[in-house]
C-alpha positions in Angstrom: 7.0 -72.7 73.1 8.9 -69.6 73.6 12.3 -68.7 72.6 14.8 -66.2 74.3 17.5 -64.9 72.3 21.1 -63.8 74.1 24.0 -62.3 72.1 27.8 -62.8 72.1 28.5 -59.4 70.8 27.8 -55.6 71.4 26.8 -55.3 67.6 24.0 -58.4 67.9 22.9 -56.8 71.5 22.2 -53.6 70.2 20.1 -54.7 66.8 17.6 -57.3 69.7 17.4 -53.7 71.3 16.3 -52.0 68.5 14.2 -54.8 66.8 12.4 -54.9 69.9 11.9 -51.1 70.1 10.5 -51.1 66.5 7.6 -54.3 67.5 6.6 -52.3 70.4 6.3 -48.9 68.4 4.7 -49.8 65.2 2.1 -52.3 67.7 1.5 -48.8 69.8 0.7 -46.5 66.2 -1.5 -49.0 65.1 -3.4 -47.9 68.1 -5.9 -45.0 67.8 -5.9 -43.5 71.7 -3.9 -40.7 72.7 -1.7 -42.4 75.2 -0.9 -45.1 72.1 0.8 -42.2 70.0 2.2 -41.0 73.3 3.9 -44.6 73.4 5.0 -44.2 69.6 6.3 -40.9 70.4 8.4 -42.6 73.5 9.4 -45.1 71.5 11.0 -43.2 68.9 13.0 -41.2 71.2 14.1 -44.2 72.2 15.1 -46.0 69.3 17.4 -42.4 68.0 19.2 -42.9 71.2 20.3 -46.5 70.8 20.9 -45.5 67.2 23.3 -42.9 67.7 26.1 -44.3 67.0 28.1 -43.4 63.7 29.4 -46.8 62.8 25.8 -48.3 63.0 24.7 -47.7 59.3 28.2 -48.4 58.2 28.4 -51.8 59.8 24.8 -52.5 58.8 25.5 -51.9 55.3 28.9 -54.0 55.2 26.8 -57.2 56.4 23.6 -56.5 54.4 26.2 -56.6 51.2 28.4 -59.4 52.4 25.3 -61.2 52.8 24.5 -60.9 49.2 27.4 -61.8 48.5 26.3 -65.2 50.2 23.2 -65.5 48.7 24.4 -65.0 45.0 26.6 -67.4 45.9 23.5 -69.7 46.4 22.4 -69.6 42.6 21.8 -73.0 41.3 21.9 -74.9 44.3 19.3 -77.4 43.7 18.4 -77.5 47.1 17.6 -74.1 47.0 14.3 -72.4 46.1 15.4 -70.0 43.0 11.8 -67.4 43.6 12.5 -67.0 47.4 16.0 -66.5 46.9 15.6 -63.8 44.3 13.1 -62.6 46.4 15.4 -61.9 50.0 18.6 -60.4 47.3 15.6 -58.2 46.0 15.1 -57.2 49.5 18.4 -56.9 50.4 19.2 -54.6 47.2 16.1 -52.1 48.3 17.0 -51.8 52.1 21.0 -51.0 51.0 19.7 -48.8 48.1 17.2 -46.7 50.6 20.4 -47.0 53.6 22.3 -45.2 51.2 19.9 -42.6 50.0 20.3 -41.3 53.3 24.0 -39.5 53.3 23.7 -38.6 57.1 23.1 -40.1 60.7 19.9 -41.9 60.4 16.9 -40.1 61.7 18.8 -36.5 61.3 15.8 -35.0 60.3 14.1 -35.9 63.9 17.4 -34.7 65.6 16.8 -31.1 63.6 12.7 -31.0 64.8 12.9 -28.4 67.9 9.5 -29.1 68.9 10.3 -32.9 69.2 13.2 -32.7 70.4 12.2 -30.4 73.3 9.7 -33.2 73.7 12.3 -35.6 74.1 14.1 -34.0 76.7 11.1 -33.7 78.6 10.1 -37.3 78.5 13.2 -38.5 79.9 12.0 -36.9 82.9 9.4 -38.4 85.3 5.8 -37.2 84.4 7.9 -34.0 82.5 5.4 -33.9 79.8 2.1 -33.3 81.5 0.2 -30.4 79.9 0.7 -27.6 81.9 4.8 -28.5 81.6 4.5 -28.7 77.8 0.7 -27.7 76.8 1.7 -27.7 73.0 2.4 -31.7 73.6 -0.9 -31.2 75.3 -2.7 -29.7 72.4 -1.2 -32.0 69.4 -2.0 -35.2 71.5 -5.7 -33.8 71.8 -5.8 -33.9 67.6 -8.1 -36.3 66.0 -6.5 -39.7 66.0 -6.0 -39.7 62.0 -3.8 -36.5 62.0 -1.6 -38.1 64.9 -1.0 -40.8 62.8 -0.4 -39.3 59.8 2.6 -37.4 61.2 4.1 -40.5 63.3 4.2 -42.6 60.6 6.2 -39.6 58.4 8.3 -39.2 61.9 9.2 -43.2 61.5 9.6 -43.1 57.4 13.6 -42.6 57.9 13.8 -44.9 60.3 12.2 -47.8 58.3 15.1 -49.0 56.6 17.2 -49.1 59.5 14.7 -52.0 60.8 14.2 -53.3 57.1 18.2 -53.8 57.2 18.3 -55.6 61.0 15.1 -57.3 60.2 17.0 -59.4 57.1 20.0 -59.4 59.2 18.2 -61.0 62.2 16.3 -63.2 60.2 19.2 -64.6 58.4 20.9 -65.3 62.2 17.7 -66.6 63.5 18.2 -69.4 60.7 21.7 -70.1 60.4 21.7 -72.9 63.6 20.5 -76.2 63.8 18.4 -76.6 67.2 19.8 -79.4 69.5 17.3 -81.2 72.1 19.0 -81.2 75.4 18.2 -81.5 79.0 19.2 -79.3 82.1 19.0 -81.5 84.9 17.7 -80.0 87.7 16.9 -77.0 86.0 21.1 -76.5 85.2 22.9 -76.6 81.9 26.8 -75.8 81.1 28.2 -76.1 77.7 32.0 -75.8 76.6 32.4 -74.0 73.2 35.4 -74.2 70.9 36.0 -74.1 66.9 37.1 -71.2 65.2 34.2 -69.3 64.5 32.6 -68.5 67.6 28.6 -68.5 67.7 27.1 -64.2 67.8 24.0 -65.6 69.1 22.6 -68.5 71.2 18.6 -69.3 71.3 16.7 -71.0 73.9 13.3 -72.5 73.3 11.2 -74.3 76.0 7.7 -75.5 76.4 5.5 -73.1 78.2 3.6 -75.3 80.3 7.0 -76.4 82.2 6.6 -72.7 84.0 9.8 -71.8 83.7 12.2 -69.6 82.1 15.9 -69.7 81.3 18.8 -67.3 82.7 22.5 -67.0 80.4 25.6 -66.6 80.5 27.6 -67.3 77.8 31.1 -66.3 76.6 32.5 -67.4 73.5 34.1 -70.4 75.7 31.3 -71.6 77.4 27.6 -71.3 78.2 25.5 -71.4 81.3 22.0 -72.0 81.5 19.8 -72.1 84.6 16.0 -72.5 84.8 13.9 -70.2 87.1 10.3 -69.7 87.9 8.9 -67.2 90.0 7.1 -67.5 93.3 4.2 -66.1 94.6 6.2 -62.8 95.7 7.3 -63.0 92.1 10.7 -64.2 93.3 12.8 -66.1 90.9 14.2 -69.4 92.1 15.8 -72.1 90.2 13.3 -74.8 88.3 14.2 -78.0 90.4 13.4 -80.6 87.8 15.1 -81.8 84.8 13.6 -79.1 81.9 13.9 -80.6 78.0 14.8 -77.8 75.8 16.4 -76.7 72.2 19.8 -75.2 72.0 20.4 -73.0 68.8 23.7 -71.7 67.7 23.9 -69.1 65.6 26.2 -67.4 63.2 26.1 -64.9 60.5 
């Protein structure tokens, strides 16, 4: 089974993009080859580009504080495991503390590193970090894997509280809805939305064995889902059979 998230607003869209970048960057960091570490550094640069919004940290702190209040109100509820609740609250408090310790922009220490920023500028050019363009970077890639990894991990440190915060928020968001088992007739499904509190994200879960994937068009009024498949030329075309799937509307 595969799940597909679709955000309804820019704030959730940004968190999902950052999550994707962090997961890939951490994956490459675990490797030892210089190409893995090159991809790690490119991921760090892309994270910096996405978080280059002054209000991102403020928004995250406000949401984490709000979620802590919600969690605190659940104390004493017999349907809630007290030990798990305490762990979540403790994790929120730790992340908020680390975010507030950094009084400036997230990742500012990386932006102040002239060598890193020179690599970042060249990395935006196709083939721009070849050895004849940036010999210092070629030299750095030729150092031991352990040394490269140590430096990359140090560059990730100021970004880690941000990842911890978005991971908490998205975990709560994904767990907020109740999955509904539905059927897309001939690969198409439409649903009107209503209510005072619109969804912030939807999740579509579909069996991989069906060989199709969803393309979603949605706003606060309606959801349109079309299931496609890839033809032999890798061109998407509509799946013509009925598709059973799960739809979850999520809201913080």
